[in-house]
C-alpha positions in Angstrom: 85.0 101.0 64.2 87.1 101.9 67.1 85.7 100.5 70.4 85.6 101.5 74.1 87.8 99.8 76.7 86.9 99.4 80.5 88.4 97.9 83.5 86.2 95.2 85.0 88.8 93.2 87.1 91.6 94.1 89.6 94.4 91.8 91.2 97.3 92.7 93.2 100.0 91.3 95.4 102.1 94.1 96.9 104.1 95.3 99.9 100.9 96.7 101.5 98.7 93.6 101.2 98.3 90.4 99.1 95.1 91.3 97.5 93.3 94.6 96.2 91.4 95.1 99.3 94.2 95.0 101.7 96.4 97.0 99.3 93.9 99.7 98.6 93.2 100.0 102.4 96.9 100.7 102.9 96.9 103.3 100.4 93.9 104.9 101.8 95.4 104.8 105.4 98.9 106.3 104.1 100.6 103.1 105.4 104.4 102.5 104.4 105.2 99.0 103.0 108.9 99.5 103.4 111.2 97.9 106.0 114.4 95.9 106.6 115.5 93.4 103.8 114.7 90.0 104.9 114.9 88.0 101.6 118.7 87.8 102.1 121.5 88.8 104.5 122.0 92.3 103.6 124.5 93.2 106.3 127.3 93.8 103.9 125.1 95.8 101.6 125.0 99.6 101.6 121.2 99.4 101.1 119.3 97.9 104.0 115.6 98.8 103.0 113.2 97.2 100.5 109.4 96.9 100.3 108.8 93.0 100.4 105.6 91.2 100.0 104.7 90.1 103.5 103.1 86.7 104.7 103.3 85.1 101.4 103.4 81.3 101.3 103.4 79.7 97.9 101.7 76.7 99.1 98.6 78.8 99.8 98.3 79.3 96.1 100.1 76.3 94.4 100.9 72.7 95.2 104.6 72.0 96.3 105.7 70.6 93.1 104.2 73.4 91.0 105.7 76.1 93.2 109.1 74.7 92.6 108.8 75.0 89.0 107.8 78.6 89.0 110.1 81.5 89.7 108.5 84.0 92.2 107.8 86.6 89.6 105.6 84.0 87.8 103.9 83.1 91.0 103.1 86.6 91.7 101.7 87.2 88.3 99.5 84.2 88.6 98.1 85.3 92.0 97.2 88.7 90.7 95.7 87.2 87.6 93.5 84.8 89.5 92.3 87.6 91.6 91.6 89.9 88.7 89.8 87.1 86.7 87.6 86.1 89.7 86.9 89.8 90.3 85.8 90.4 86.8 83.1 87.5 86.9 84.1 86.3 83.6 83.5 82.6 83.1 85.9 80.6 80.7 83.1 78.1 80.0 81.1 80.8 78.6 83.7 83.1 77.0 85.4 82.7 73.7 88.7 82.0 75.3 90.5 82.6 71.8 89.6 86.3 72.2 91.1 86.4 75.6 94.7 87.7 75.7 97.3 88.0 78.3 100.0 90.7 78.4 102.0 90.6 81.5 105.6 92.3 81.6 108.5 92.5 84.0 111.8 94.7 84.2 114.0 91.6 85.1 112.1 88.5 85.0 113.2 85.3 87.0 116.3 86.9 88.6 116.1 84.7 91.5 116.2 81.6 89.5 119.2 83.2 87.4 121.2 83.7 90.5 120.5 80.4 92.0 121.3 78.4 88.9 124.5 80.5 88.4 125.8 79.6 91.7 125.0 75.9 91.1 126.9 76.1 87.8 130.1 77.8 89.2 130.1 75.9 92.6 128.9 72.2 91.3 129.3 72.2 87.6 127.0 72.5 84.6 125.3 69.1 85.1 123.7 70.5 88.3 121.9 73.2 86.7 118.2 72.7 86.8 116.5 71.6 83.6 113.8 74.2 84.5 116.2 77.1 84.5 115.1 78.5 81.3 111.4 78.1 81.6 111.7 79.7 84.9 113.8 82.4 84.2 112.8 83.8 80.8 110.7 86.9 81.1 107.9 85.9 79.1 106.9 83.0 81.3 104.8 85.3 83.5 102.4 85.7 80.6 102.8 82.0 79.6 102.0 80.6 82.9 99.1 83.2 83.4 97.5 82.1 80.0 97.8 78.3 80.9 96.4 78.9 84.2 93.4 81.0 83.0 93.1 79.1 79.7 93.5 82.3 77.6 94.1 81.5 74.0 94.3 84.8 72.4 97.2 87.2 72.0 99.8 86.4 74.5 103.1 88.4 75.1 105.3 90.4 77.5 106.4 94.0 77.1 109.8 94.8 78.5 110.5 98.4 79.0 112.1 98.4 82.5 109.9 100.6 84.8 107.4 101.4 82.1 106.6 97.7 81.5 103.2 97.5 83.3 101.9 100.6 81.8 103.1 99.7 78.2 101.5 96.2 78.7 98.1 97.8 79.6 98.4 100.5 76.9 99.1 98.0 74.2 96.4 95.6 75.5 94.1 98.8 75.3 94.8 99.1 71.7 94.2 95.3 71.1 90.7 95.7 72.3 90.1 99.2 70.9 90.9 97.9 67.3 89.0 94.7 67.5 91.7 92.2 67.9 90.6 90.9 71.4 87.5 91.1 73.5 89.2 90.7 77.0 93.1 91.1 78.0 94.7 90.3 81.3 97.3 93.1 81.4 99.9 94.3 84.0 103.3 93.6 85.5 105.1 91.5 88.0 108.5 91.7 89.6 110.5 89.7 92.3 113.7 91.4 92.2 114.9 91.7 95.8 118.0 89.7 95.4 121.6 90.2 96.2 122.5 90.8 92.6 119.7 93.1 91.8 120.1 95.3 94.9 124.0 95.4 94.3 123.4 96.4 90.7 120.9 99.1 91.4 123.0 100.5 94.4 126.2 100.7 92.3 124.3 102.8 89.5 123.3 105.0 92.4 119.6 104.4 91.9 118.8 103.2 95.3 118.5 105.3 98.6 120.9 104.3 101.4 118.6 105.8 103.9 117.9 103.6 106.8 114.7 105.2 108.3 111.9 103.6 106.3 109.8 106.8 106.7 112.5 109.0 105.1 113.6 106.5 102.4 110.9 106.7 99.4 110.1 110.4 99.6 109.0 111.5 96.2 109.1 115.2 95.4 110.9 115.9 98.8 114.0 117.9 98.6 115.9 115.3 100.8 115.1 112.5 98.4 118.1 110.3 97.6 117.1 107.4 95.5 114.2 104.7 95.2 113.4 101.7 97.3 113.3 98.4 95.5 109.9 96.7 95.8 108.3 93.4 94.5 104.7 92.1 93.8 102.3 92.1 90.9 99.2 94.1 89.5 97.0 92.7 86.7 93.8 94.3 85.4 91.2 92.7 83.3 90.5 95.1 80.3 87.4 94.4 78.3 85.5 95.9 75.4 82.6 98.1 76.7 79.7 96.4 75.0 80.9 93.0 76.0 81.2 94.0 79.6 77.7 95.8 79.6 75.9 92.8 78.0 77.0 90.5 80.9 76.2 93.2 83.5 79.8 93.5 84.5 80.9 96.2 87.3 83.0 98.7 85.7 85.7 100.5 87.7 87.0 102.9 85.1 87.5 103.3 81.4 90.7 103.9 79.6 90.4 106.6 76.9 93.9 107.4 76.0 97.5 106.0 75.9 100.8 107.8 75.0 104.2 106.0 74.5 107.3 107.8 73.4 111.0 107.5 73.7 113.6 109.9 74.9 116.3 108.8 72.5 118.7 110.5 75.0 120.5 108.4 77.7 120.2 104.9 79.2 119.4 105.9 82.7 118.6 109.7 82.8 115.3 111.2 81.5 115.6 113.9 78.7 116.0 117.5 79.8 112.8 118.9 80.9 111.1 115.5 80.9 110.2 116.3 77.1 109.6 112.6 76.4 107.2 112.1 79.4 105.5 115.5 78.4 104.9 114.0 75.0 103.4 110.8 76.3 101.0 112.7 78.3 100.0 114.9 75.4 99.4 111.9 73.1 97.2 110.3 75.7 95.0 113.5 76.0 94.9 113.9 72.2 93.7 110.1 71.8 91.0 111.0 74.5 90.1 114.2 73.1 90.5 115.6 76.7 91.9 119.0 77.6 94.6 119.7 80.1 92.2 121.5 82.4 90.0 118.4 82.8 92.6 116.2 84.3 91.8 115.9 88.0 94.7 113.6 89.2 98.1 112.4 88.1 99.5 109.3 89.7 103.2 110.3 88.9 106.1 107.7 88.2 107.6 109.9 91.2 110.5 107.5 92.1 112.1 109.7 94.8 115.3 110.2 92.6 116.5 113.6 92.1 116.5 113.7 88.2 113.1 111.7 87.9 111.0 114.0 90.1 112.3 117.3 89.0 112.1 116.3 85.4 108.6 114.9 85.7 107.4 118.1 87.4 108.6 120.0 84.2 106.9 117.3 82.0 103.6 117.9 83.7 103.9 121.7 83.4 104.8 121.3 79.6 102.0 118.8 79.0 99.3 120.6 81.0 100.6 124.2 80.9 101.8 126.1 83.8 98.2 127.2 85.0 96.8 123.7 84.8 99.6 122.1 86.3 99.3 124.2 89.4 95.6 123.2 90.0 96.0 119.4 89.2 96.6 117.0 92.1 99.9 114.9 91.5 100.9 112.3 93.9 103.3 109.5 93.9 102.4 106.2 95.7 105.9 105.0 95.9 106.1 106.2 99.4 103.6 103.4 100.3 104.9 100.9 97.8 108.4 101.4 97.0 109.2 100.9 93.3 107.9 97.8 91.9 109.9 98.2 88.5 108.1 96.5 85.8 105.0 95.9 88.0 104.9 99.7 89.2 102.5 101.0 86.3 100.2 98.1 86.8 99.7 98.6 90.6 99.3 102.2 89.8 96.7 101.6 87.3 94.8 99.6 90.0 95.3 102.7 92.3 94.0 105.2 89.6 91.0 102.8 89.1 90.2 102.6 92.9 90.8 106.4 93.1 88.2 107.1 90.4 85.6 104.4 91.8 85.9 105.9 95.4 86.5 109.5 94.7 89.7 109.6 96.8 93.1 111.0 95.7 96.2 109.0 97.4 98.7 111.1 99.2 102.4 111.3 98.7 103.3 110.1 102.2 106.4 111.0 104.4 106.7 114.4 102.6 108.4 117.0 104.8 110.8 119.3 102.9 109.3 121.1 99.8 111.5 121.3 96.8 111.2 124.3 94.6 112.0 122.1 91.6 108.9 120.1 92.4 106.4 122.8 93.0 103.1 121.2 92.2 100.2 120.1 94.4 101.8 116.8 95.5 98.9 115.9 97.9 101.3 115.9 101.0 100.8 113.3 103.6 97.0 113.3 103.7 94.7 111.8 101.0 91.8 113.7 99.8 88.2 113.1 98.9 87.5 114.5 95.2 85.6 113.6 92.3 88.0 112.3 89.6 86.8 112.5 86.1 90.0 112.0 84.4 93.3 110.8 85.8 96.8 110.1 84.2 99.3 107.4 85.3 102.8 108.0 84.2 105.6 105.4 84.1 109.2 106.1 82.8 111.9 103.6 82.2 115.5 103.1 81.8 116.2 103.3 78.2 114.1 106.5 77.7 110.8 104.7 77.6 107.7 106.8 78.5 104.2 105.9 78.9 100.9 107.4 80.2 97.5 105.9 80.5 94.3 108.3 80.7 91.6 106.9 82.9 88.0 108.3 82.8 85.0 107.8 85.3 82.6 105.5 83.6 79.4 106.6 82.4 
């Protein structure tokens, strides 16, 4: 028998705040978390802006020795997971921890460690490379460290699908619970990629904006958009089987009722023409949930602020929902607030959808000025709206042609 899956815990560390309360407050107030790069000297770089986590001190969360043995992307994952676990009210002394899983993905993993140890190897020789290089750098270690930290002994893995990673992690975890393999899963994404090599690489592939005004840098659906802004942080949700959550009197933020995942099989960086892969992902999510296009209230778009993504995603929404329904649905991208958290983006945006449903608030697409005829949907420009959200979709699209959509429902 297929089981229902609900969200009972939220955890986040983001450019808008280092916990869910601060983060969501920033979203509601329309704040922009983008500013000058401070993680390294970017004076020789064409890109000057990023959305960094602010005021983070590892020793507020870890002892000094532990912090030195954890790449920043693992630290962020653990911080968000601890908050989500605490928020859920679950107790590892009571739970069967063999039925608690962890699925936390990342786009590029421990890139800070990789860059640091590469410099050591080249400048000082191979014997100076840290013995912790591999366990700090490899991408599955966010999941591994979270599982150790929480004591979760169920299924433990990391999905890696570029900017769709966080959404795929939540979607696959949804299936684990739905089909009876797990009772609880901590699922999400983490990223700490504001490094010289990452910024240079994304700049040279022409993905990042070179804008220097932080309020005109990440501008999804705006005709003057010119690329995304790199961000960092993590988002983790606690997914739980509905009867399990109900039996312990857990607070339920929202229910996940559909998940769609497709491949463009087209190009390593460009979406398929018309966003056809993204459209299929949304359709699959709606089919699984048995929800009609006209029932969708809100779509949290991938909306990266690149020319191709935003125009193709607009077409995908029209294909998936039909022209008439697409004109009625509210579609916003919160990457104007947060920048693009790569592998963590979908997870952070799942938290946004959960809070939006809980509080009846649709976030805005901030810093929107110049309408684009190619992006002619209701993008909720500049001001969020109070609205009851029965069903919401969150889209994530990744390099490699990976498309994923989650369908959230207001809990009964």
